Kinemage of the C-alpha trace (Angstrom):
@kinemage 1
@onewidth
@group {chain A} dominant
@subgroup {mainchain}
@vectorlist {calphas} color= white
{ca unk a 1} P 0.000 0.000 0.000
{ca unk a 2} L 1.486 3.327 -0.997
{ca unk a 3} L -1.395 5.174 -2.719
{ca unk a 4} L -4.891 5.419 -1.270
{ca unk a 5} L -7.801 7.362 -2.774
{ca unk a 6} L -10.509 9.393 -1.066
{ca unk a 7} L -13.034 11.156 -3.305
{ca unk a 8} L -10.587 10.738 -6.198
{ca unk a 9} L -7.757 12.491 -4.345
{ca unk a 10} L -4.565 10.494 -3.748
{ca unk a 11} L -3.188 10.022 -0.270
{ca unk a 12} L 0.438 8.902 -0.489
{ca unk a 13} L 1.994 6.888 2.330
{ca unk a 14} L 5.663 7.793 2.204
{ca unk a 15} L 8.996 7.329 3.973
{ca unk a 16} L 10.499 10.388 2.201
{ca unk a 17} L 10.163 14.071 3.066
{ca unk a 18} L 10.031 15.359 -0.513
{ca unk a 19} L 7.476 17.036 -2.771
{ca unk a 20} L 5.643 18.855 0.005
{ca unk a 21} L 3.830 22.116 -0.934
{ca unk a 22} L 0.693 23.949 0.190
{ca unk a 23} L -1.271 21.916 -2.370
{ca unk a 24} L 0.420 18.673 -1.330
{ca unk a 25} L 0.836 18.876 2.463
{ca unk a 26} L 2.393 16.278 4.719
{ca unk a 27} L 1.117 14.814 7.992
{ca unk a 28} L 3.223 12.741 10.376
{ca unk a 29} L 1.611 9.306 10.814
{ca unk a 30} L 2.215 8.935 14.548
{ca unk a 31} L 0.908 12.456 15.337
{ca unk a 32} L -2.192 12.602 13.169
{ca unk a 33} L -5.766 11.355 13.350
{ca unk a 34} L -8.216 9.969 10.826
{ca unk a 35} L -10.208 13.200 11.182
{ca unk a 36} L -7.160 15.344 10.332
{ca unk a 37} L -6.444 13.187 7.276
{ca unk a 38} L -10.049 13.374 6.021
{ca unk a 39} L -10.279 17.140 6.650
{ca unk a 40} L -7.066 17.710 4.678
{ca unk a 41} L -8.340 15.588 1.782
{ca unk a 42} L -11.679 17.434 1.778
{ca unk a 43} L -9.942 20.805 1.432
{ca unk a 44} L -10.289 22.365 -2.020
{ca unk a 45} L -6.760 23.742 -1.630
{ca unk a 46} L -5.239 20.250 -1.373
{ca unk a 47} L -4.632 18.218 -4.553
{ca unk a 48} L -3.026 15.278 -2.737
{ca unk a 49} L -1.811 14.449 0.736
{ca unk a 50} L 1.328 12.778 2.073
{ca unk a 51} L 1.363 10.807 5.331
{ca unk a 52} L 4.911 10.225 6.544
{ca unk a 53} L 6.831 7.900 8.833
{ca unk a 54} L 10.481 6.924 8.443
{ca unk a 55} L 9.571 3.237 8.889
{ca unk a 56} L 7.398 1.642 6.196
{ca unk a 57} L 6.157 -0.992 8.659
{ca unk a 58} L 5.161 1.565 11.308
{ca unk a 59} L 3.618 3.819 8.671
{ca unk a 60} L 1.303 1.013 7.558
{ca unk a 61} L 0.538 0.057 11.153
{ca unk a 62} L -0.396 3.633 12.169
{ca unk a 63} L -2.561 4.037 9.089
{ca unk a 64} L -4.492 0.796 9.602
{ca unk a 65} L -5.173 1.735 13.246
{ca unk a 66} L -6.840 4.913 12.016
{ca unk a 67} L -8.713 3.280 9.128
{ca unk a 68} L -9.837 -0.326 9.780
{ca unk a 69} L -9.522 -2.543 6.690
{ca unk a 70} L -12.421 -4.074 4.794
{ca unk a 71} L -11.242 -6.806 2.402
{ca unk a 72} L -12.816 -6.963 -1.061
{ca unk a 73} L -12.117 -8.602 -4.420
{ca unk a 74} L -13.174 -8.063 -8.005
{ca unk a 75} L -12.436 -8.715 -11.622
{ca unk a 76} L -11.416 -7.035 -14.835
{ca unk a 77} L -13.101 -9.427 -17.272
{ca unk a 78} L -12.304 -9.708 -20.969
{ca unk a 79} L -14.575 -11.764 -23.183
{ca unk a 80} L -12.908 -14.060 -25.700
{ca unk a 81} L -14.284 -11.714 -28.398
{ca unk a 82} L -12.042 -8.934 -26.986
{ca unk a 83} L -14.693 -6.826 -25.222
{ca unk a 84} L -14.459 -5.821 -21.561
{ca unk a 85} L -17.143 -6.186 -18.881
{ca unk a 86} L -18.124 -2.839 -17.322
{ca unk a 87} L -20.808 -1.897 -14.842
{ca unk a 88} L -22.479 1.478 -14.305
{ca unk a 89} L -23.110 2.309 -10.643
{ca unk a 90} L -23.560 5.595 -8.773
{ca unk a 91} L -23.156 7.594 -12.017
{ca unk a 92} L -19.705 6.078 -12.707
{ca unk a 93} L -18.336 3.284 -14.893
{ca unk a 94} L -16.845 0.656 -12.647
{ca unk a 95} L -15.802 -2.990 -12.400
{ca unk a 96} L -17.611 -5.685 -10.399
{ca unk a 97} L -16.235 -6.116 -6.886
{ca unk a 98} L -17.405 -6.647 -3.333
{ca unk a 99} L -16.648 -7.638 0.224
{ca unk a 100} L -15.035 -10.995 0.910
{ca unk a 101} L -17.198 -13.409 2.879
{ca unk a 102} L -15.958 -15.229 5.970
{ca unk a 103} L -13.830 -18.268 5.061
{ca unk a 104} L -13.612 -17.254 1.395
{ca unk a 105} L -10.301 -16.737 -0.381
{ca unk a 106} L -9.754 -13.702 -2.600
{ca unk a 107} L -9.986 -15.538 -5.933
{ca unk a 108} L -13.247 -17.234 -4.930
{ca unk a 109} L -14.616 -13.902 -3.740
{ca unk a 110} L -13.653 -12.131 -6.952
{ca unk a 111} L -15.387 -14.742 -9.125
{ca unk a 112} L -18.488 -14.772 -6.896
{ca unk a 113} L -18.760 -10.978 -6.986
{ca unk a 114} L -18.491 -10.834 -10.792
{ca unk a 115} L -21.163 -13.517 -11.095
{ca unk a 116} L -23.493 -11.843 -8.568
{ca unk a 117} L -23.129 -8.301 -9.915
{ca unk a 118} L -23.352 -9.093 -13.640
{ca unk a 119} L -24.667 -12.636 -14.189
{ca unk a 120} L -21.482 -13.601 -16.055
{ca unk a 121} L -20.190 -17.115 -15.324
{ca unk a 122} L -17.645 -19.577 -16.771
{ca unk a 123} L -14.904 -17.237 -15.513
{ca unk a 124} L -11.236 -18.157 -15.595
{ca unk a 125} L -8.603 -16.165 -13.702
{ca unk a 126} L -5.513 -15.524 -15.817
{ca unk a 127} L -3.476 -13.326 -13.483
{ca unk a 128} L -3.494 -11.101 -10.426
{ca unk a 129} L -3.732 -7.338 -10.941
{ca unk a 130} L -2.571 -4.546 -8.611
{ca unk a 131} L -4.379 -4.258 -5.287
{ca unk a 132} L -6.192 -0.937 -4.844
{ca unk a 133} L -7.093 1.094 -1.752
{ca unk a 134} L -9.723 3.718 -1.051
{ca unk a 135} L -11.235 5.326 2.024
{ca unk a 136} L -15.010 5.338 2.416
{ca unk a 137} L -17.521 6.182 5.124
{ca unk a 138} L -19.873 3.638 6.681
{ca unk a 139} L -22.146 4.370 9.644
{ca unk a 140} L -20.279 7.606 10.315
{ca unk a 141} L -16.859 5.916 10.465
{ca unk a 142} L -14.132 6.026 7.839
{ca unk a 143} L -12.667 2.714 6.725
{ca unk a 144} L -10.094 1.516 4.220
{ca unk a 145} L -11.232 -0.823 1.482
{ca unk a 146} L -8.454 -3.044 0.151
{ca unk a 147} L -9.545 -4.644 -3.116
{ca unk a 148} L -7.723 -7.600 -4.647
{ca unk a 149} L -8.197 -7.606 -8.420
{ca unk a 150} L -7.881 -10.390 -10.995
{ca unk a 151} L -7.793 -10.389 -14.762
{ca unk a 152} L -10.361 -12.915 -15.959
{ca unk a 153} L -11.613 -14.276 -19.245
{ca unk a 154} L -14.851 -15.947 -20.290
{ca unk a 155} L -16.789 -17.131 -23.327
{ca unk a 156} L -20.133 -16.487 -21.581
{ca unk a 157} L -22.852 -15.838 -24.171
{ca unk a 158} L -25.837 -15.350 -21.851
{ca unk a 159} L -27.727 -12.243 -20.863
{ca unk a 160} L -26.080 -9.769 -18.489
{ca unk a 161} L -27.999 -9.202 -15.241
{ca unk a 162} L -26.973 -6.068 -13.340
{ca unk a 163} L -27.502 -6.556 -9.604
{ca unk a 164} L -30.077 -3.891 -8.710
{ca unk a 165} L -29.646 -4.451 -4.925
{ca unk a 166} L -26.074 -3.162 -5.328
{ca unk a 167} L -27.309 -0.085 -7.220
{ca unk a 168} L -25.876 -1.358 -10.529
{ca unk a 169} L -27.883 0.250 -13.334
{ca unk a 170} L -26.056 -1.401 -16.245
{ca unk a 171} L -23.713 -4.276 -17.035
{ca unk a 172} L -22.270 -4.072 -20.555
{ca unk a 173} L -19.624 -5.623 -22.777
{ca unk a 174} L -17.595 -2.712 -24.168
{ca unk a 175} L -15.089 -2.802 -27.046
{ca unk a 176} L -11.516 -1.831 -26.258
{ca unk a 177} L -11.735 1.363 -28.342
{ca unk a 178} L -14.536 2.705 -26.088
{ca unk a 179} L -12.711 2.074 -22.793
{ca unk a 180} L -10.641 5.334 -22.716
{ca unk a 181} L -13.824 7.400 -23.069
{ca unk a 182} L -15.600 5.411 -20.329
{ca unk a 183} L -12.604 5.840 -18.022
{ca unk a 184} L -13.119 9.622 -18.178
{ca unk a 185} L -16.105 8.891 -15.917
{ca unk a 186} L -14.533 6.195 -13.709
{ca unk a 187} L -12.758 6.040 -10.359
{ca unk a 188} L -8.977 6.521 -10.272
{ca unk a 189} L -8.484 2.961 -8.979
{ca unk a 190} L -10.295 1.564 -12.040
{ca unk a 191} L -8.144 3.649 -14.394
{ca unk a 192} L -5.013 2.135 -12.796
{ca unk a 193} L -6.232 -1.399 -13.549
{ca unk a 194} L -6.654 -0.721 -17.259
{ca unk a 195} L -3.143 0.719 -17.766
{ca unk a 196} L -1.732 -2.474 -19.298
{ca unk a 197} L -4.808 -3.220 -21.425
{ca unk a 198} L -5.467 -0.069 -23.453
């Protein structure tokens, strides 16, 4: 974990005291609070935030104490015809993902979430993708979602079924040439996952 997003702003966990400006301030991990971090990220004057500790291990430890981790998994799915599976949720293009269930490993969770959120099955994991991090609020408390991502393929020819209970309005197969335009209206974490594919 070195880059975390909150409302599309990057929070950089760092062991270096460089690059600090008024627009990119720095907080010291052992002397800050979750509230101070969120307030800094909410400021219109701040474009990104650094949280510093000289020890990488202690930096991670301090951060996780302030933002409890929720484990999730999801998939970037490419059909054998070359199209990519995208979902539309909360006015953004996104990829299927969700919370890991008790006793479930990350690969199982990723496949289950893709199936539940889109109806796509016959999925095969080809490789692991970068893990992403973002801060979100639940019941008035800020938490850190760590999402394990997998590149998957399928030859599924059935109907797509967006999971309405998860506020998914659309599930669509999109050709590669349309992906850059869709990513203009996608979360930063999703853009990172597509870097090697478009």
